[in-house]
N, C-alpha and C positions, 0 to 999 in steps of 0.2 A: 494786503490780506491774506491775498491767498497762500502768496509766501510763507508769511506767520501760521498759516493753518496745515497746511503740509510740514513743517518744521514742529510741528505738535502732536500731530500723528506718526510722524516716524521717530519722535522719540517717545511717546505711546507702545508704537510697535515693538519697540525694541526691550522696553521694559517687560511686558508682557510676553515676549520672547526671552527673558532672561528668565523669568518664574515658572517657564512649562515647557521649554528645550527638554526636559527629561522625560521616558516612557514615564504610564502610571501604571506598567505592567511590573508589580512588587510582587519580589516571589517569596513564598513560602519559607519559615525555616524551621531545622529540626528542633527536636529538646535539647539536642547536644550545641548546635548551635547559636539559640536562646542563651545557653547558658555560658557560652563564652562571649556572647556580645554583653550580658546581663556584667559581667566580671568587666568589659572594655567602659562598659558605662558606669560603673562604681567608680575606676579609678579617673574616668574622665569628669566626674563630677562630687567627687570627694570633696569631705569640708577643710581639707589641707590650706590655711592662707596663708597668702604672702605675707610680707612682713619691710615695714623701711630699712634701707641699709646705707651706704655712704653716697654722699650729694643725691639726696633723692631717690638715690634711686627704688623700684620697686621690685623685692627680693622672691625668688619663691624658690625652695627646698627642690634639688632636681631628682626625678623620677618619682616625687610624691605624688603627682597630679598633674595633668595635663593644664596647662597654665593659660588664663585667659587674656589677650591682650587687648587692651582696647586703644584704638588708634583714630586719627580723625585727619577728613582732607585739608590740606594745605599746611598738616603738622608733620614732625618727624618723629616717630619712636624708635628710640635705638635700642637693640638687643644685642646686651653686651657679653661675651662670653670669657673662659676663663683663660686669666693669663698664660701665654706662650698654647695656648689651643688655636688650630689651623683649619680653616672650613676647605671641607673636600668640596662640598655640594649642598644647593640649596634648592629644592624643593615648596610649589604653592599648590594649593586646589585651582584659584583664578588666578589665569595669569594675565588675563586682560583690565580687572580693575582694578589691580594691588601692585604697586611699585616695588620692589625689593632690589636692594643693590650692598655689596660690600663695603667694608669700612676699615680701616688700622689706624689704632694710637698705639705709642709708646714705643719702646726699640727693644731688639734681641737682646736675650733671648727672653722676656717677659711681654712683649708686644701682644696687644689685646685686638681680637679678632669682634668686628661689630658688624652686627645687620639690621640694615636701615629699611623700615616699611612705613608706605605711604598710601593709602588708599585714595581711588579718585573721587569716591563716592559715598554718599554715607546709607548707612543700614546693609551691609555688605556683611557677610560670612564667610569664615575660610580657613581652611588649617594650614599650616606652614611645618617645614621639615627641613633641619637644617642638621647636615651632616661634618663631620671633624674629625680628624685623628684619635680622637678621646672619648667620643660617644654620639649618641643621636639624639636631638631636641626634636619631639612633638608639640605644636603650640597652635592655638585655636586662635582666631585675627578677629575683629569686630569694630566697623567703624562707628561712631557717631559723628552727631555737627561738631560739636564745642571739645567736648569732655573727650582726654586721652592719658596715654602714658607717656612721659618722655624717654624715661630709660628702665631696663630691663634688665634684671640680672639673676645670678644664681648662687646659690650654696651648694657646695657639694658631700656627698656624706664621706668619700676619700681626705677632703679637706676635715672636716671634723673630726675624723679617724685618727688622724695624724697629728692633730694640735693634743689631742686625747693620750696620742701616742706618745707625744714629749713630755705629756706633764706625767705619767707612768714610770719612764726610764728617769725623771729627776729624781722623781720619788726614789727609783731605786736607787739611784746613785746618791741622794740623801740617806737613805736608811743604809747600804754598806759606808759612808761614811763614819756613821753613828758606830758600828760592829768593832767593836775591839777586837786588834790582834797584836804579837809582840812582835817588837823589833826582830828583825832577819837575825836567827841564830841564837835568839837569847834564852834565858831560861829564867824563870821568874822566882823571885820572894815576894812574901807576903804579899801574894794576887788579891786577896780578900779585902786588903785596907787599900787602896790604890785611890788614890785622891783624884779626881775629875773637874774638883769644884777652878776652874781659871775660867777668865773672861779674856778673849781676843778680839780686839777692834782693831779698826783700820780695814785701807783696799789697798789689796795689789793679787795677782794671779796665782803668787805661792802663799796665799794668806794658809796659814794652818789649820789641819782640819782639826785637831783635840790637843789637849794640852794634859798631861797627869806624871801625878808623881809618886811613887813607891813608899816615901818616907827619908827615902837618901837619897834617891836620885831623882832629875823631872826629865821628862822625855815630851819632846816635842813632837809630834805628826806632823811634815808635811805633805799635797800633792805630788802625786807623781808627775807632774808636769815640770815639777822644780827642776828634773835632774838634767835639763835641755836649757835648763838658765843659771845665772848667777849665783850659787848661793847665801843667802841676807848672813850680814855678821850679826850675831847674838853681842847684846851687852845686858849688866843685869843693872838694876836703877837700886844706889843706896836710898838710905832715909831723905838724904837733902837732893834728892833726883839726880847727883849725880853717875854717869855713865860709869862704869867698870867692865873690865875685860875677866870671863870666866871660864874656867878649862872647860870644856867642851867637845864632842867628837859626832862627828855626822858618820849612821850606820844606816845603811838601806834609805827609808823615805824616815827618818827619825835623827833627831840633835838627843844627846843623850846628853844631859849637863850634870856634873857633876855636884851639885850642891838642890837643894830649894831655895827659892828666891819669893819675893812678895811680886815682884814688879821687874819686868824684862823686855825689852826692844830687839826685833829684829830689822834691821837696814841694809838698802842697798842704794849704792848711789850718795850721790853729793850735791847738795845746792838746790834746785829747784826740780833738779829730776827725781828728788832723793822720794823713794819708797818705804814708807814705814808701817811696821805692824807691831802694837804693844801688847804683852801680856799681864795682866793682872791675877794674881790667889785673891780667890773670894773665901774668906773666912766661916767655910762651911763645908764640911765634908760628906759624901754619898758614895754607895756602892755602886758600881755599874751592875746591871743582872748580865749582861754578856761575858763578863768574867765567872758566876756561878758555874760555869760550864767544862772553867779550865779547874786540872789538876795541880794542886797546891804542894801535895807531898813532893818530899823529897828536890824540893824546889832550890836552886841556888841561886845567889845573885851574880850581878855581869861582873 
Protein backbone atom coordinates (compact mmCIF):
# COMPACT_ATOMS: atom_id res chain seq x y z
CA UNK A 1 0.00 0.00 0.00
CA UNK A 2 2.76 2.40 0.98
CA UNK A 3 4.65 1.50 -2.18
CA UNK A 4 1.57 2.31 -4.31
CA UNK A 5 1.09 5.67 -2.60
CA UNK A 6 4.74 6.51 -3.10
CA UNK A 7 4.51 5.65 -6.80
CA UNK A 8 1.41 7.83 -7.26
CA UNK A 9 3.08 10.67 -5.40
CA UNK A 10 6.14 10.49 -7.64
CA UNK A 11 4.02 10.44 -10.79
CA UNK A 12 2.02 13.41 -9.56
CA UNK A 13 5.09 15.39 -8.64
CA UNK A 14 6.73 14.71 -12.02
CA UNK A 15 3.60 15.92 -13.83
CA UNK A 16 3.53 19.11 -11.75
CA UNK A 17 7.22 19.61 -12.43
CA UNK A 18 6.72 19.14 -16.16
CA UNK A 19 4.08 21.89 -16.20
CA UNK A 20 5.88 24.30 -13.90
CA UNK A 21 9.60 23.99 -14.47
CA UNK A 22 9.65 27.27 -16.46
CA UNK A 23 9.97 30.67 -14.81
CA UNK A 24 6.93 32.94 -14.49
CA UNK A 25 9.06 35.94 -15.44
CA UNK A 26 7.63 36.59 -18.92
CA UNK A 27 9.37 39.65 -20.45
CA UNK A 28 7.38 42.49 -22.03
CA UNK A 29 7.68 42.93 -25.76
CA UNK A 30 8.15 46.12 -27.74
CA UNK A 31 5.82 47.12 -30.59
CA UNK A 32 8.30 45.82 -33.13
CA UNK A 33 8.59 42.53 -31.29
CA UNK A 34 4.79 42.22 -31.08
CA UNK A 35 4.57 42.94 -34.80
CA UNK A 36 7.11 40.22 -35.62
CA UNK A 37 5.39 37.79 -33.24
CA UNK A 38 2.05 38.54 -34.90
CA UNK A 39 3.51 37.72 -38.32
CA UNK A 40 4.95 34.45 -36.99
CA UNK A 41 1.61 33.46 -35.44
CA UNK A 42 -0.21 34.34 -38.63
CA UNK A 43 2.03 31.94 -40.57
CA UNK A 44 1.81 29.22 -37.90
CA UNK A 45 -1.98 29.44 -37.65
CA UNK A 46 -3.07 30.35 -41.15
CA UNK A 47 -5.94 28.53 -42.82
CA UNK A 48 -3.89 26.59 -45.35
CA UNK A 49 -5.27 23.08 -45.16
CA UNK A 50 -3.69 19.72 -45.88
CA UNK A 51 -5.02 17.36 -48.52
CA UNK A 52 -4.97 13.63 -49.12
CA UNK A 53 -2.10 12.30 -51.19
CA UNK A 54 -0.97 8.95 -52.56
CA UNK A 55 -1.35 5.93 -50.23
CA UNK A 56 -3.42 7.91 -47.71
CA UNK A 57 -0.64 10.42 -47.09
CA UNK A 58 -1.70 13.64 -45.34
CA UNK A 59 0.01 16.22 -47.55
CA UNK A 60 0.97 19.82 -46.77
CA UNK A 61 2.11 22.53 -49.16
CA UNK A 62 5.65 23.20 -47.99
CA UNK A 63 6.23 26.70 -46.64
CA UNK A 64 2.55 27.74 -46.66
CA UNK A 65 2.08 27.15 -42.92
CA UNK A 66 3.58 25.39 -39.91
CA UNK A 67 1.97 21.94 -40.17
CA UNK A 68 0.35 20.36 -37.11
CA UNK A 69 1.12 16.68 -36.86
CA UNK A 70 -1.06 14.49 -34.62
CA UNK A 71 0.64 11.39 -33.18
CA UNK A 72 -0.30 8.76 -30.59
CA UNK A 73 1.59 6.53 -28.12
CA UNK A 74 2.36 3.03 -29.42
CA UNK A 75 1.77 4.29 -32.98
CA UNK A 76 4.22 5.39 -35.67
CA UNK A 77 3.86 8.66 -37.57
CA UNK A 78 6.03 8.67 -40.69
CA UNK A 79 7.15 12.07 -42.02
CA UNK A 80 8.18 11.45 -45.62
CA UNK A 81 10.51 13.90 -47.39
CA UNK A 82 11.09 14.63 -51.07
CA UNK A 83 12.77 11.84 -53.09
CA UNK A 84 16.52 12.38 -53.15
CA UNK A 85 16.43 14.74 -50.15
CA UNK A 86 18.96 13.94 -47.39
CA UNK A 87 18.55 14.66 -43.67
CA UNK A 88 21.37 16.68 -42.11
CA UNK A 89 20.02 17.15 -38.59
CA UNK A 90 16.83 16.85 -36.54
CA UNK A 91 15.97 18.96 -33.48
CA UNK A 92 12.93 18.56 -31.20
CA UNK A 93 11.75 20.75 -28.34
CA UNK A 94 10.92 17.88 -25.96
CA UNK A 95 13.71 15.32 -26.20
CA UNK A 96 12.46 13.34 -23.18
CA UNK A 97 8.89 12.42 -24.06
CA UNK A 98 9.16 12.20 -27.85
CA UNK A 99 11.09 9.51 -29.73
CA UNK A 100 12.53 10.56 -33.12
CA UNK A 101 14.43 8.28 -35.51
CA UNK A 102 15.45 8.37 -39.21
CA UNK A 103 14.72 5.78 -41.88
CA UNK A 104 15.26 5.36 -45.63
CA UNK A 105 13.24 3.68 -48.39
CA UNK A 106 13.91 3.13 -52.07
CA UNK A 107 17.20 3.27 -53.93
CA UNK A 108 19.56 6.05 -54.98
CA UNK A 109 19.26 8.51 -56.58
CA UNK A 110 15.55 8.63 -55.70
CA UNK A 111 15.68 7.12 -52.22
CA UNK A 112 13.27 8.70 -49.72
CA UNK A 113 14.29 9.85 -46.25
CA UNK A 114 11.78 9.46 -43.41
CA UNK A 115 11.55 10.86 -39.88
CA UNK A 116 9.69 8.47 -37.55
CA UNK A 117 7.84 10.17 -34.66
CA UNK A 118 6.53 8.39 -31.54
CA UNK A 119 5.23 10.16 -28.39
CA UNK A 120 5.49 8.40 -25.02
CA UNK A 121 2.39 10.00 -23.50
CA UNK A 122 -0.89 11.73 -24.29
CA UNK A 123 -1.46 15.48 -24.26
CA UNK A 124 2.07 16.45 -25.30
CA UNK A 125 2.89 19.43 -27.51
CA UNK A 126 6.28 20.35 -28.93
CA UNK A 127 7.97 21.53 -32.12
CA UNK A 128 10.21 19.67 -34.53
CA UNK A 129 12.80 21.03 -37.00
CA UNK A 130 14.23 18.87 -39.80
CA UNK A 131 17.29 20.22 -41.61
CA UNK A 132 18.05 18.70 -45.03
CA UNK A 133 20.32 19.36 -47.99
CA UNK A 134 17.43 21.22 -49.69
CA UNK A 135 15.37 23.00 -47.05
CA UNK A 136 14.28 23.20 -43.39
CA UNK A 137 10.97 21.86 -42.06
CA UNK A 138 9.28 23.37 -38.99
CA UNK A 139 6.47 21.28 -37.53
CA UNK A 140 4.12 21.29 -34.56
CA UNK A 141 3.70 17.92 -32.82
CA UNK A 142 0.62 16.98 -30.79
CA UNK A 143 -0.08 13.64 -29.08
CA UNK A 144 -3.50 12.13 -28.54
CA UNK A 145 -4.65 8.84 -27.05
CA UNK A 146 -5.84 7.09 -30.22
CA UNK A 147 -6.19 9.50 -33.12
CA UNK A 148 -3.02 9.93 -35.19
CA UNK A 149 -1.69 10.55 -38.72
CA UNK A 150 0.16 7.50 -40.11
CA UNK A 151 1.93 9.20 -43.05
CA UNK A 152 2.84 12.84 -43.61
CA UNK A 153 4.12 14.26 -46.89
CA UNK A 154 4.64 17.55 -48.69
CA UNK A 155 4.10 19.21 -52.04
CA UNK A 156 6.76 21.66 -53.11
CA UNK A 157 6.47 24.89 -55.06
CA UNK A 158 9.53 24.01 -57.15
CA UNK A 159 7.88 20.74 -58.23
CA UNK A 160 4.66 22.54 -59.12
CA UNK A 161 6.61 25.20 -61.04
CA UNK A 162 8.57 22.47 -62.83
CA UNK A 163 5.31 20.87 -64.00
CA UNK A 164 4.11 24.24 -65.30
CA UNK A 165 7.47 24.83 -67.02
CA UNK A 166 7.18 21.44 -68.72
CA UNK A 167 3.65 22.34 -69.83
CA UNK A 168 4.76 25.74 -71.16
CA UNK A 169 7.70 24.19 -73.02
CA UNK A 170 5.38 21.57 -74.51
CA UNK A 171 2.91 24.22 -75.67
CA UNK A 172 5.76 26.33 -77.06
CA UNK A 173 7.03 23.39 -79.11
CA UNK A 174 3.51 22.65 -80.30
CA UNK A 175 3.08 26.25 -81.42
CA UNK A 176 6.47 26.25 -83.10
CA UNK A 177 5.53 23.07 -84.92
CA UNK A 178 2.47 24.83 -86.32
CA UNK A 179 4.47 27.78 -87.62
CA UNK A 180 5.08 27.47 -91.31
CA UNK A 181 8.58 27.86 -92.73
CA UNK A 182 9.69 26.99 -96.25
CA UNK A 183 12.12 24.22 -97.00
CA UNK A 184 15.78 25.29 -96.81
CA UNK A 185 16.75 27.32 -99.87
CA UNK A 186 13.22 27.17 -101.30
CA UNK A 187 11.48 30.00 -103.12
CA UNK A 188 7.72 29.81 -102.97
CA UNK A 189 5.12 30.05 -105.68
CA UNK A 190 1.38 30.44 -105.06
CA UNK A 191 2.02 30.82 -101.33
CA UNK A 192 -1.45 32.20 -100.64
CA UNK A 193 -3.07 29.02 -101.92
CA UNK A 194 -0.99 26.43 -100.07
CA UNK A 195 -3.17 23.56 -98.95
CA UNK A 196 -2.45 22.12 -95.47
CA UNK A 197 -5.52 19.95 -95.31
CA UNK A 198 -4.02 16.53 -94.67
CA UNK A 199 -4.59 13.94 -91.98
CA UNK A 200 -1.52 12.16 -90.54
CA UNK A 201 -2.18 8.90 -88.66
CA UNK A 202 0.06 6.39 -86.94
CA UNK A 203 2.69 6.35 -84.22
CA UNK A 204 6.42 6.77 -84.76
CA UNK A 205 9.17 8.99 -83.40
CA UNK A 206 9.58 10.41 -86.93
CA UNK A 207 5.87 11.20 -87.46
CA UNK A 208 5.55 14.21 -89.83
CA UNK A 209 4.84 17.60 -88.29
CA UNK A 210 2.71 18.75 -91.25
CA UNK A 211 1.87 18.03 -94.89
CA UNK A 212 0.93 20.62 -97.49
CA UNK A 213 0.95 21.21 -101.25
CA UNK A 214 1.27 24.21 -103.55
CA UNK A 215 -0.97 22.81 -106.28
CA UNK A 216 1.96 21.14 -108.04
CA UNK A 217 4.14 19.44 -105.43
CA UNK A 218 3.50 17.97 -102.00
CA UNK A 219 5.73 18.76 -99.01
CA UNK A 220 6.08 16.56 -95.93
CA UNK A 221 7.86 18.25 -93.03
CA UNK A 222 9.56 15.79 -90.67
CA UNK A 223 10.78 16.26 -87.08
CA UNK A 224 14.43 17.28 -86.71
CA UNK A 225 15.32 14.07 -84.86
CA UNK A 226 14.74 12.10 -88.07
CA UNK A 227 18.20 13.10 -89.32
CA UNK A 228 19.69 10.68 -86.80
CA UNK A 229 17.53 7.78 -87.92
CA UNK A 230 16.75 5.78 -91.03
CA UNK A 231 14.68 7.86 -93.45
CA UNK A 232 11.25 6.31 -94.13
CA UNK A 233 10.32 5.15 -97.64
CA UNK A 234 7.43 7.05 -99.22
CA UNK A 235 4.86 5.19 -101.33
CA UNK A 236 1.65 6.57 -102.83
CA UNK A 237 -1.56 4.52 -102.81
CA UNK A 238 -3.71 4.35 -105.92
CA UNK A 239 -7.50 3.93 -106.04
CA UNK A 240 -7.06 0.17 -105.41
CA UNK A 241 -4.78 0.74 -102.40
CA UNK A 242 -1.77 -0.53 -104.32
CA UNK A 243 1.54 0.96 -103.18
CA UNK A 244 3.42 2.78 -105.94
CA UNK A 245 6.82 4.38 -105.97
CA UNK A 246 6.87 8.10 -106.67
CA UNK A 247 9.55 10.64 -107.44
CA UNK A 248 10.56 12.54 -104.30
CA UNK A 249 13.66 13.93 -102.65
CA UNK A 250 14.63 14.76 -99.11
CA UNK A 251 15.79 18.36 -98.66
CA UNK A 252 16.53 19.58 -95.13
CA UNK A 253 13.68 18.34 -92.96
CA UNK A 254 11.18 17.94 -95.82
CA UNK A 255 10.15 15.39 -98.39
CA UNK A 256 9.44 17.13 -101.69
CA UNK A 257 7.09 14.96 -103.76
CA UNK A 258 6.73 15.76 -107.46
CA UNK A 259 2.98 15.23 -107.54
CA UNK A 260 -0.24 15.56 -105.57
CA UNK A 261 -1.79 12.48 -103.95
CA UNK A 262 -4.86 11.49 -101.95
CA UNK A 263 -3.14 8.90 -99.79
CA UNK A 264 0.43 7.83 -99.10
CA UNK A 265 2.40 5.85 -96.53
CA UNK A 266 5.81 6.33 -94.93
CA UNK A 267 7.41 3.02 -93.97
CA UNK A 268 10.47 1.96 -91.97
CA UNK A 269 11.38 -1.70 -91.41
CA UNK A 270 9.59 -4.92 -92.28
CA UNK A 271 7.40 -7.51 -90.60
CA UNK A 272 6.50 -7.09 -86.94
CA UNK A 273 9.16 -4.39 -86.53
CA UNK A 274 7.68 -2.21 -89.26
CA UNK A 275 6.63 1.36 -88.44
CA UNK A 276 4.08 3.01 -90.73
CA UNK A 277 2.53 6.47 -90.99
CA UNK A 278 -0.51 7.08 -93.22
CA UNK A 279 -1.07 10.47 -94.88
CA UNK A 280 -4.55 11.20 -96.24
CA UNK A 281 -5.83 14.21 -98.14
CA UNK A 282 -8.97 15.85 -96.77
CA UNK A 283 -11.24 17.34 -99.42
CA UNK A 284 -11.25 20.86 -98.04
CA UNK A 285 -8.71 23.64 -98.50
CA UNK A 286 -7.77 26.51 -96.23
CA UNK A 287 -5.07 29.16 -95.97
CA UNK A 288 -2.60 29.24 -93.11
CA UNK A 289 -2.48 32.59 -91.29
CA UNK A 290 1.25 32.15 -90.97
CA UNK A 291 1.61 32.51 -94.72
CA UNK A 292 0.19 36.03 -94.77
CA UNK A 293 3.51 37.39 -93.61
CA UNK A 294 5.41 35.92 -96.58
CA UNK A 295 6.02 38.04 -99.65
CA UNK A 296 4.71 36.26 -102.71
CA UNK A 297 5.90 38.79 -105.32
CA UNK A 298 8.28 37.46 -107.94
CA UNK A 299 8.33 34.06 -106.25
CA UNK A 300 9.62 31.14 -108.24
CA UNK A 301 8.86 27.46 -108.17
CA UNK A 302 11.35 24.82 -106.97
